[in-house]
C-alpha positions as CSV (number, residue, x, y, z in Angstrom):
1,X,-165.6,107.2,-103.0
2,X,-162.9,104.5,-102.6
3,X,-160.1,104.9,-105.0
4,X,-161.1,101.7,-106.9
5,X,-164.7,102.6,-106.9
6,X,-167.6,100.3,-105.8
7,X,-169.2,99.2,-109.1
8,X,-166.9,98.8,-112.1
9,X,-167.8,101.4,-114.7
10,X,-171.1,102.2,-113.1
11,X,-172.4,105.7,-112.2
12,X,-175.6,106.9,-110.6
13,X,-177.1,110.2,-109.3
14,X,-176.0,111.3,-105.9
15,X,-178.3,112.7,-103.3
16,X,-177.5,114.7,-100.1
17,X,-180.0,112.7,-98.1
18,X,-180.9,109.0,-97.4
19,X,-184.3,107.7,-98.5
20,X,-186.8,108.3,-95.7
21,X,-189.1,105.5,-94.4
22,X,-191.6,105.9,-91.6
23,X,-191.3,103.9,-88.4
24,X,-194.1,101.5,-89.4
25,X,-192.4,100.6,-92.7
26,X,-189.1,100.0,-91.0
27,X,-190.8,97.8,-88.5
28,X,-192.4,95.9,-91.4
29,X,-189.0,95.4,-93.1
30,X,-187.5,94.1,-89.9
31,X,-190.3,91.5,-89.6
32,X,-190.1,90.5,-93.2
33,X,-186.7,88.9,-92.8
34,X,-187.9,85.9,-90.7
35,X,-190.8,85.4,-93.1
36,X,-188.4,85.2,-96.1
37,X,-186.1,82.9,-94.3
38,X,-189.0,80.6,-93.5
39,X,-190.0,80.7,-97.1
40,X,-186.5,79.6,-98.2
41,X,-186.5,76.9,-95.6
42,X,-189.9,75.6,-96.9
43,X,-188.7,75.8,-100.6
44,X,-185.6,73.8,-99.7
45,X,-187.8,71.2,-98.0
46,X,-190.3,71.0,-100.8
47,X,-187.6,70.4,-103.4
48,X,-186.1,67.6,-101.3
49,X,-189.5,66.0,-100.7
50,X,-190.2,66.1,-104.4
51,X,-187.2,64.3,-105.6
52,X,-187.5,61.8,-102.8
53,X,-191.1,60.9,-103.9
54,X,-192.8,62.5,-100.9
55,X,-194.2,65.4,-102.9
56,X,-195.2,65.6,-106.6
57,X,-192.3,64.8,-108.8
58,X,-193.0,67.6,-111.3
59,X,-191.8,70.2,-108.7
60,X,-188.2,69.0,-108.7
61,X,-188.4,68.2,-112.5
62,X,-189.4,71.8,-113.3
63,X,-186.8,73.3,-111.0
64,X,-184.0,71.1,-112.5
65,X,-184.8,71.9,-116.2
66,X,-181.8,73.0,-118.2
67,X,-179.3,72.2,-115.5
68,X,-176.4,69.7,-115.9
69,X,-177.0,66.5,-114.1
70,X,-173.7,66.8,-112.2
71,X,-174.8,70.1,-110.7
72,X,-178.2,68.7,-109.7
73,X,-176.6,65.8,-107.9
74,X,-174.2,68.1,-106.1
75,X,-177.1,70.2,-104.9
76,X,-178.8,67.1,-103.5
77,X,-175.9,65.8,-101.5
78,X,-176.4,64.9,-97.9
79,X,-173.8,67.5,-96.8
80,X,-176.0,70.2,-98.4
81,X,-179.3,69.0,-97.0
82,X,-180.2,72.0,-94.8
83,X,-177.8,74.7,-96.0
84,X,-179.3,78.0,-97.1
85,X,-177.9,81.4,-98.1
86,X,-176.7,83.4,-95.0
87,X,-177.6,86.7,-96.7
88,X,-181.1,87.3,-98.0
89,X,-182.0,90.2,-100.2
90,X,-185.4,90.7,-101.7
91,X,-186.2,93.2,-104.4
92,X,-189.2,95.2,-103.2
93,X,-191.1,97.7,-105.3
94,X,-192.6,100.5,-103.2
95,X,-196.3,100.5,-104.2
96,X,-199.3,102.6,-103.1
97,X,-200.6,99.8,-100.8
98,X,-197.2,98.4,-99.5
99,X,-194.6,96.4,-101.3
100,X,-194.4,94.0,-104.3
101,X,-191.7,91.3,-104.2
102,X,-190.2,90.8,-107.6
103,X,-187.5,88.3,-106.6
104,X,-185.3,87.0,-103.7
105,X,-181.7,87.3,-104.8
106,X,-179.7,84.2,-103.9
107,X,-176.3,85.8,-104.7
108,X,-177.0,89.5,-103.9
109,X,-174.8,92.3,-105.1
110,X,-174.7,95.7,-103.4
111,X,-173.5,94.4,-100.0
112,X,-170.3,96.5,-100.0
113,X,-172.0,99.4,-101.7
114,X,-174.7,99.6,-99.0
115,X,-172.2,99.2,-96.3
116,X,-170.2,102.1,-97.7
117,X,-173.3,104.2,-98.2
118,X,-174.4,103.6,-94.6
119,X,-171.0,104.5,-93.3
120,X,-170.8,107.6,-95.4
121,X,-174.3,109.0,-94.8
122,X,-174.1,108.2,-91.1
123,X,-170.9,110.4,-91.0
124,X,-173.0,113.4,-92.0
125,X,-175.7,112.7,-89.5
126,X,-178.2,110.6,-91.4
127,X,-180.0,108.0,-89.2
128,X,-179.5,105.1,-91.7
129,X,-181.1,101.8,-91.1
130,X,-178.6,99.4,-89.6
131,X,-176.4,102.3,-88.3
132,X,-173.0,103.3,-89.6
133,X,-171.2,100.0,-89.4
134,X,-174.1,97.5,-89.1
135,X,-173.8,96.2,-92.7
136,X,-170.0,96.1,-92.7
137,X,-169.8,94.4,-89.3
138,X,-172.4,91.8,-90.3
139,X,-170.8,91.1,-93.6
140,X,-167.4,90.5,-92.1
141,X,-168.8,88.4,-89.2
142,X,-170.8,86.4,-91.8
143,X,-167.6,85.6,-93.7
144,X,-164.6,86.3,-91.4
145,X,-162.0,84.1,-93.3
146,X,-161.4,82.5,-96.6
147,X,-161.7,83.8,-100.2
148,X,-164.4,85.7,-102.0
149,X,-164.5,84.0,-105.4
150,X,-166.0,86.2,-108.2
151,X,-166.5,85.2,-111.8
152,X,-165.9,87.4,-114.9
153,X,-169.7,87.5,-115.4
154,X,-170.1,89.3,-112.0
155,X,-166.9,91.4,-112.3
156,X,-168.8,94.7,-111.9
157,X,-169.2,93.8,-108.2
158,X,-165.5,93.1,-107.6
159,X,-164.6,96.6,-106.3
160,X,-167.3,96.6,-103.6
161,X,-166.1,93.2,-102.4
162,X,-162.4,94.3,-102.4
163,X,-163.4,97.4,-100.3
164,X,-165.4,95.2,-97.9
165,X,-163.1,92.2,-97.5
166,X,-159.8,93.4,-98.8
167,X,-158.1,93.0,-102.1
168,X,-156.1,89.9,-101.1
169,X,-159.2,87.9,-100.2
170,X,-161.0,88.4,-103.6
171,X,-160.1,85.8,-106.2
172,X,-161.0,85.1,-109.8
173,X,-163.4,82.2,-110.1
174,X,-162.0,81.2,-113.5
175,X,-158.6,80.4,-112.0
176,X,-159.6,79.3,-108.5
177,X,-159.1,75.8,-107.1
178,X,-160.9,74.7,-103.9
179,X,-158.3,73.9,-101.1
180,X,-160.5,73.4,-98.1
181,X,-160.7,77.1,-97.0
182,X,-164.1,78.8,-96.7
183,X,-165.4,80.3,-99.9
184,X,-167.9,83.0,-100.5
185,X,-169.5,82.3,-103.8
186,X,-170.1,85.4,-105.9
187,X,-171.1,83.8,-109.1
188,X,-174.5,82.4,-110.3
189,X,-174.9,78.7,-110.7
190,X,-175.3,79.0,-114.5
191,X,-171.6,80.0,-114.6
192,X,-170.6,76.7,-113.1
193,X,-169.6,75.0,-116.4
194,X,-167.5,78.0,-117.4
195,X,-165.3,77.5,-114.3
196,X,-163.5,74.2,-115.0
197,X,-160.8,74.4,-112.3
198,X,-163.3,75.4,-109.7
199,X,-165.9,72.8,-110.6
200,X,-163.3,70.0,-110.9
201,X,-162.0,70.6,-107.4
202,X,-165.3,71.1,-105.6
203,X,-166.8,68.5,-103.2
204,X,-170.1,68.9,-101.3
205,X,-168.2,69.0,-98.0
206,X,-166.4,72.2,-99.1
207,X,-167.5,75.2,-97.0
208,X,-169.3,77.2,-99.6
209,X,-171.6,80.2,-99.0
210,X,-174.2,80.6,-100.6
211,X,-174.6,76.8,-101.0
212,X,-174.5,75.4,-104.5
213,X,-178.2,75.0,-104.9
214,X,-179.4,76.2,-108.3
215,X,-183.0,75.3,-107.6
216,X,-183.0,78.1,-104.9
217,X,-182.0,80.6,-107.6
218,X,-185.3,80.2,-109.5
219,X,-187.9,83.0,-109.6
220,X,-190.3,80.1,-110.2
221,X,-190.7,79.8,-106.5
222,X,-192.9,82.9,-106.6
223,X,-195.2,81.1,-109.0
224,X,-195.1,77.8,-107.0
225,X,-196.2,79.8,-103.9
226,X,-199.5,80.6,-105.7
227,X,-200.3,77.1,-107.0
228,X,-203.4,75.7,-105.4
229,X,-202.1,72.1,-105.2
230,X,-199.3,73.4,-103.0
231,X,-201.4,75.7,-100.8
232,X,-201.6,73.3,-97.9
233,X,-197.9,72.7,-97.9
234,X,-197.1,76.4,-97.7
235,X,-199.6,77.0,-95.0
236,X,-198.3,74.1,-92.9
237,X,-194.6,75.0,-93.3
238,X,-195.0,78.8,-93.0
239,X,-197.9,79.0,-90.6
240,X,-201.1,81.0,-91.4
241,X,-199.6,84.3,-90.3
242,X,-196.4,84.1,-92.4
243,X,-198.4,82.6,-95.4
244,X,-200.9,85.4,-95.4
245,X,-198.2,88.1,-95.0
246,X,-196.3,86.7,-98.1
247,X,-199.5,86.6,-100.1
248,X,-199.8,90.4,-99.6
249,X,-196.3,91.1,-101.2
250,X,-195.8,88.3,-103.8
251,X,-197.7,89.4,-106.9
252,X,-199.8,86.7,-108.6
253,X,-197.3,84.6,-110.7
254,X,-197.5,81.8,-113.2
255,X,-195.1,79.3,-114.6
256,X,-195.1,79.5,-118.4
257,X,-195.6,75.8,-119.0
258,X,-196.7,74.4,-122.4
259,X,-198.9,71.5,-121.3
260,X,-202.4,71.8,-122.9
261,X,-205.2,72.2,-120.4
262,X,-208.4,70.2,-120.4
263,X,-211.4,71.9,-122.2
264,X,-213.0,73.1,-118.9
265,X,-209.8,74.4,-117.3
266,X,-208.3,77.9,-117.2
267,X,-205.1,79.6,-116.0
268,X,-206.3,80.8,-112.6
269,X,-206.2,84.6,-112.2
270,X,-205.6,85.1,-116.0
271,X,-208.9,83.4,-116.9
272,X,-207.4,82.2,-120.1
273,X,-207.6,78.6,-121.4
274,X,-204.1,78.6,-122.8
275,X,-200.9,80.7,-123.1
276,X,-201.9,81.3,-126.7
277,X,-204.9,83.3,-125.4
278,X,-202.6,85.2,-123.1
279,X,-200.3,85.9,-126.1
280,X,-203.3,87.5,-127.8
281,X,-204.2,89.8,-124.8
282,X,-204.9,93.4,-125.6
283,X,-202.5,96.0,-124.3
284,X,-204.8,96.8,-121.4
285,X,-204.9,93.1,-120.5
286,X,-201.1,92.8,-120.7
287,X,-200.4,94.3,-117.2
288,X,-197.9,91.4,-117.0
289,X,-194.2,90.9,-116.8
290,X,-192.5,88.0,-118.5
291,X,-189.1,87.0,-117.1
292,X,-186.7,84.1,-117.3
293,X,-186.8,82.1,-114.1
294,X,-183.1,81.4,-113.5
295,X,-180.0,79.5,-114.6
296,X,-179.2,81.9,-117.4
297,X,-177.1,85.0,-117.9
298,X,-180.4,86.8,-118.7
299,X,-181.9,86.0,-115.3
300,X,-180.3,88.9,-113.4
301,X,-180.4,92.7,-113.7
302,X,-183.1,93.9,-116.1
303,X,-182.1,91.4,-118.8
304,X,-184.6,88.8,-120.0
305,X,-187.6,90.9,-118.9
306,X,-190.6,91.8,-121.1
307,X,-193.2,94.2,-119.8
308,X,-196.4,93.2,-121.6
309,X,-198.1,96.6,-122.1
310,X,-194.8,98.3,-123.0
311,X,-194.2,96.3,-126.2
312,X,-196.3,95.7,-129.3
313,X,-198.8,92.9,-129.5
314,X,-196.5,91.1,-132.0
315,X,-193.5,91.4,-129.7
316,X,-195.5,90.2,-126.7
317,X,-196.7,87.2,-128.6
318,X,-193.2,86.4,-129.9
319,X,-191.7,86.7,-126.4
320,X,-194.3,84.4,-124.9
321,X,-194.0,81.8,-127.7
322,X,-190.3,81.8,-127.3
323,X,-190.7,81.2,-123.5
324,X,-193.1,78.3,-124.2
325,X,-190.7,76.7,-126.8
326,X,-187.8,77.1,-124.4
327,X,-189.5,75.6,-121.3
328,X,-187.4,72.5,-121.2
329,X,-184.2,74.5,-121.2
330,X,-185.0,77.9,-119.6
331,X,-188.4,78.1,-117.9
332,X,-190.1,81.5,-117.6
333,X,-192.6,83.0,-115.3
334,X,-195.2,85.7,-115.7
335,X,-196.0,88.1,-112.9
336,X,-198.8,90.6,-112.5
337,X,-197.3,94.0,-113.1
338,X,-197.4,96.3,-110.0
339,X,-197.1,100.0,-110.6
340,X,-194.8,101.7,-108.1
341,X,-196.0,104.8,-106.2
342,X,-194.6,108.2,-107.2
343,X,-192.0,109.5,-104.7
344,X,-189.9,112.6,-104.6
345,X,-186.2,112.7,-103.7
346,X,-183.5,115.3,-104.2
347,X,-180.3,114.7,-106.2
348,X,-177.4,116.8,-107.4
349,X,-177.7,117.7,-111.0
350,X,-174.0,117.9,-112.0
351,X,-174.4,119.6,-115.4
352,X,-176.7,122.3,-114.0
353,X,-174.7,122.5,-110.7
354,X,-177.9,122.6,-108.7
355,X,-180.0,120.5,-106.4
356,X,-183.0,119.0,-108.2
357,X,-186.0,117.0,-107.1
358,X,-186.8,113.8,-109.0
359,X,-190.3,112.4,-109.3
360,X,-189.7,108.7,-109.5
361,X,-190.5,105.2,-108.4
362,X,-188.5,103.3,-105.7
363,X,-187.1,99.8,-105.2
364,X,-185.9,98.9,-101.8
365,X,-183.4,96.1,-101.2
366,X,-183.2,95.2,-97.5
367,X,-180.2,93.0,-96.5
368,X,-180.9,90.3,-93.9
369,X,-178.0,88.4,-92.3
370,X,-178.8,85.0,-90.9
371,X,-177.1,84.0,-87.7
372,X,-178.3,81.2,-85.3
373,X,-181.3,80.6,-87.7
374,X,-182.5,84.2,-87.3
375,X,-182.6,86.8,-90.1
376,X,-181.8,90.3,-89.0
377,X,-182.1,93.5,-91.0
378,X,-178.7,95.4,-91.3
379,X,-179.3,97.9,-94.1
380,X,-181.6,99.0,-96.9
381,X,-180.5,100.1,-100.4
382,X,-182.9,102.4,-102.2
383,X,-182.9,102.9,-106.0
384,X,-185.1,105.7,-107.3
385,X,-185.6,105.8,-111.1
386,X,-187.5,108.4,-113.2
387,X,-191.2,107.9,-113.1
388,X,-191.4,107.0,-116.8
389,X,-189.2,103.9,-116.4
390,X,-191.1,100.6,-116.3
391,X,-188.3,98.5,-114.8
392,X,-186.4,99.8,-111.7
393,X,-182.7,98.9,-111.6
394,X,-179.4,100.6,-111.1
395,X,-179.1,102.9,-114.2
396,X,-177.2,106.1,-114.9
397,X,-180.1,108.3,-114.2
398,X,-181.2,106.5,-111.0
399,X,-180.6,107.8,-107.5
400,X,-178.9,105.3,-105.3
401,X,-178.9,105.9,-101.5
402,X,-179.3,104.1,-98.2
403,X,-182.6,104.2,-96.4
404,X,-183.2,105.9,-93.1
405,X,-186.0,106.1,-90.6
406,X,-187.9,109.4,-90.5
407,X,-187.6,111.2,-87.2
408,X,-190.8,110.9,-85.1
409,X,-192.9,114.0,-85.3
410,X,-192.8,116.1,-82.1
411,X,-196.1,116.9,-80.3
412,X,-197.2,120.5,-80.6
């Protein structure tokens, strides 16, 4: 490990081998990048059309809820019109029938960690996806000069950025002032008001990556994708092929919005007339996940997430009622819960001093770097948690490794 570590104060289980994926899965992940890039382009366009009066106004209104007007205006500036994140990282749950997409991270962590893991595992002969230096080279090419600006909220990720870009290039967001140099933004938009020197010195012409577009950091897009009034827009902008491909991996999702429905209407897919009915669902019916959409310190990691069938009926009702009451400030979404498939992977059990096999569930985080409007896969981070965990994230008892392609079977 680097002397300064990679994640501040974080530990995980170490495995002697990368996580194996068959050739068809690797091919799928390579093709997913352009689809997600097209999805972000379409989302950016839809938001702009909405506030310009060329699409329903409620789209931009929902996406701007809880955000300071100053930040909204900055995100709409002409200089920012077509800017998008140059690194795309989805969170993909490995399921029995493919993948389930839980979010697209606009400010992804793990870039330096995955680059280091790829380099390290490749050195012992593992055929990691992206190769030994693919992640590192892509990250440095993506941001060759300037400062990486990290807020205290995201300080856990500082060591990996220092390893990747060098200590001198990594700056504290709380004391940073824009001076015209390129800046890589490693803080969420909700932190903007906590960074007075930074926000006071920023102008839309400043080279900032990812762009300052809080509306793109909303999980709400996964619910907007499923709304029938927007179906034609998505099909037109994505094309039928990409649209159908994304339908297969985005779980049915709903915006938890408090407007009362007409007597003859239901929430499609939930077959409930109101969110109060959803709040009264039985444990079996609550195969649902409630999560905050964005612009909140609870919107990343495993914070701000309630798994319906894993809590009591009263706790589920309270969480949903709180989400409805807070819609105007912090919108929430509900997603259909997708159960991950059981996988096996070895890890080193330090207390027992032996190699052990974990039965668990896996989340894959592929990293796509966008260059010349093309999203290319450069590495995949795999997190395997014990099978009894409902939410997959980087915890102490999780295995964290890079992914590799399985060698092709030889003919007998």
